[in-house]
C-alpha positions in Angstrom: 2.1 23.5 -198.9 -1.1 23.7 -201.1 -4.5 22.7 -199.7 -6.1 19.9 -201.5 -2.9 18.7 -202.9 -0.3 18.4 -200.1 -2.9 18.1 -197.3 -6.6 17.6 -197.0 -8.8 19.2 -194.1 -12.2 18.0 -192.7 -13.5 21.1 -190.6 -16.8 19.4 -189.8 -18.9 21.0 -187.1 -19.1 24.3 -185.2 -17.6 23.9 -181.7 -19.6 25.2 -178.7 -18.7 27.4 -175.8 -16.2 25.8 -173.3 -15.1 27.7 -170.2 -11.2 27.8 -169.8 -10.3 24.8 -167.4 -13.3 22.8 -168.0 -12.9 19.1 -168.6 -16.2 18.8 -170.4 -16.5 19.5 -174.0 -19.0 18.2 -176.8 -17.5 16.8 -179.7 -18.7 18.3 -183.1 -16.1 16.5 -185.2 -16.2 12.7 -185.4 -13.1 12.4 -187.7 -9.8 14.1 -187.4 -9.0 17.6 -188.8 -6.4 16.4 -191.1 -7.6 13.7 -193.5 -4.3 13.3 -195.2 -0.9 15.1 -195.2 2.0 14.6 -197.6 4.7 14.3 -195.2 7.2 14.1 -198.2 6.8 17.8 -198.4 7.9 18.2 -194.8 11.6 18.2 -196.0 11.1 21.0 -198.4 9.9 23.6 -195.8 12.1 23.0 -192.8 9.1 21.0 -191.1 11.4 17.9 -190.9 13.6 19.8 -188.6 10.9 21.2 -186.3 9.4 17.6 -186.2 12.5 16.4 -184.3 12.0 19.3 -181.7 8.4 18.8 -180.8 9.0 15.8 -178.5 11.7 17.5 -176.6 9.6 19.5 -174.1 7.6 19.0 -170.9 3.9 19.5 -171.3 3.5 21.0 -167.7 4.7 24.5 -167.1 7.3 24.7 -164.2 8.6 21.3 -164.9 12.2 21.6 -166.1 13.3 19.9 -169.3 16.3 17.5 -169.3 18.1 18.5 -172.3 20.3 15.8 -173.9 23.2 16.2 -176.3 21.0 14.9 -179.0 18.3 17.5 -178.2 21.0 20.2 -178.5 22.0 19.1 -181.7 18.3 18.9 -182.9 17.9 22.6 -181.8 21.0 23.6 -183.6 20.1 21.9 -186.8 16.5 23.5 -186.7 18.0 27.1 -186.0 20.6 26.6 -188.8 18.0 25.5 -191.2 15.5 28.4 -190.5 18.3 31.1 -190.5 19.4 30.0 -193.9 16.0 30.7 -195.5 15.4 34.1 -197.1 12.1 34.7 -195.1 13.9 34.6 -191.7 16.6 37.1 -191.0 16.3 37.8 -187.3 14.6 37.1 -184.0 13.2 34.1 -182.2 10.2 33.5 -180.1 9.2 31.4 -177.1 9.3 28.1 -179.3 7.7 25.6 -176.6 4.7 27.8 -175.8 3.8 28.8 -179.5 4.9 25.7 -181.4 4.5 22.9 -178.8 1.9 24.0 -176.3 2.1 23.5 -172.5 -0.6 22.6 -169.8 -0.8 24.7 -166.6 -2.3 23.5 -163.3 -3.2 20.4 -165.0 -6.4 21.5 -166.5 -5.5 24.4 -168.7 -3.8 24.2 -172.2 -1.9 27.4 -173.2 -0.1 28.1 -176.5 -0.2 25.4 -179.1 -0.4 27.4 -182.3 1.4 25.3 -184.8 -0.4 23.0 -187.3 2.4 20.5 -187.7 2.4 19.8 -184.0 -1.5 19.6 -184.3 -1.2 17.1 -187.1 1.5 15.0 -185.4 -0.3 14.8 -182.1 -3.6 14.0 -184.0 -1.8 11.3 -185.9 -0.6 9.9 -182.7 -4.0 9.9 -181.1 -2.9 12.4 -178.4 -5.1 15.1 -179.8 -8.8 15.1 -180.5 -10.2 17.7 -182.7 -13.7 18.9 -181.4 -14.8 21.4 -184.2 -14.2 24.9 -185.6 -14.8 28.2 -184.0 -16.1 30.9 -186.2 -18.5 33.9 -186.3 -22.3 33.3 -187.1 -21.8 34.1 -190.6 -18.5 32.3 -191.3 -17.9 28.8 -192.5 -14.4 27.8 -192.9 -13.1 26.3 -196.1 -10.8 23.4 -196.4 -8.4 25.6 -198.2 -8.2 28.3 -195.5 -4.7 29.0 -194.2 -5.9 30.1 -190.8 -8.4 28.3 -188.6 -9.8 29.0 -185.1 -10.1 25.5 -183.4 -11.4 23.7 -180.4 -9.5 20.5 -179.3 -8.3 18.3 -176.4 -4.6 17.4 -176.1 -3.8 14.6 -173.6 -7.3 15.0 -172.3 -6.8 18.8 -171.5 -9.4 21.1 -173.5 -8.4 24.1 -175.5 -11.6 26.0 -175.7 -10.4 28.2 -178.6 -7.1 27.8 -180.3 -5.8 29.1 -183.6 -3.1 28.3 -186.2 -1.9 28.9 -189.6 -2.4 25.9 -191.6 0.1 24.6 -194.4 2.7 27.2 -193.7 6.6 26.8 -192.9 7.9 27.4 -189.6 10.3 30.0 -190.7 7.4 31.9 -192.2 5.6 32.0 -188.8 8.7 32.8 -186.9 9.7 35.7 -189.4 6.0 37.1 -189.4 5.7 37.3 -185.6 9.2 38.7 -185.4 8.3 41.6 -187.8 5.2 42.4 -185.6 7.3 42.2 -182.5 9.6 44.9 -184.0 6.9 47.2 -184.8 6.9 48.8 -181.4 7.7 48.2 -177.7 4.0 47.9 -176.3 3.3 44.8 -174.1 0.7 43.5 -176.7 0.8 44.2 -180.6 -2.3 43.5 -182.8 -2.0 43.9 -186.6 -5.1 43.5 -188.8 -4.3 41.5 -192.0 -6.3 40.6 -195.1 -5.3 37.5 -197.1 -7.3 36.0 -199.8 -10.9 35.5 -198.4 -9.8 35.9 -194.7 -9.3 38.7 -192.3 -7.2 37.9 -189.4 -5.4 39.6 -186.4 -1.8 38.9 -185.7 -1.3 39.0 -182.0 2.2 39.3 -180.5 2.8 39.5 -176.8 6.3 40.6 -175.5 8.2 39.6 -172.4 11.1 42.0 -172.1 13.2 41.6 -175.3 11.5 38.2 -176.4 8.2 37.0 -177.7 6.1 35.5 -174.9 3.4 34.2 -177.1 2.2 35.0 -180.8 -0.7 33.5 -182.8 -3.1 34.4 -185.7 -6.8 35.1 -184.8 -9.3 34.5 -187.6 -11.9 37.3 -187.6 -13.8 36.4 -190.7 -13.7 34.1 -193.8 -15.5 33.6 -197.1 -14.7 37.4 -197.9 -17.3 38.5 -195.4 -15.1 41.5 -194.5 -14.9 42.5 -198.2 -18.8 42.4 -198.6 -19.1 44.5 -195.3 -16.7 47.1 -196.8 -18.6 47.2 -200.0 -22.0 47.6 -198.3 -20.6 50.4 -196.2 -19.3 52.2 -199.2 -22.8 52.4 -200.9 
């Protein structure tokens, strides 16, 4: 999806430090992150299929999901749609943790690295965007495809979260799978430069599956390119 055409971001203020598990957070964003999203485009990037899955999971870790026949059908339809795309050939990850998000011990928000879930939860007034997280010399643009974020979900604070913006679920699943297959280390970090941004792709494995995966924005506004140029002179 194209920024400024299919969706519009309002990144607003820079979020402050919040300790993990804290219930107190200062709001540096009075408006939602997503000003508008063309939901008609969802059906063209398999987001329509993922949309039906996002409410099938319990927020709290340790609480077993009650899976209905309808939910099993939704899972099957999503996997069928994803596996038919050219970008996705193999591998799956821990869907609930990465794409939906979970709470632990009632006061800690873990996972939650998908922009569609962010948008839908914000639209449903379950999520409150608090501001962006970035380095002192970085200022995110509304056309950035990766953001570091601070927000609350059902009142639980995520001090620093991150997500691709405007990408398809099969793109994210394929990308994380490729990183996962690079080696057998517990954690794999890959440095990637895309457009004006430098990011780190983080994939943590649990046996033969992906425990968690997410992008971490390191710099924006081409700061990493300017640093490289200054070091070469």
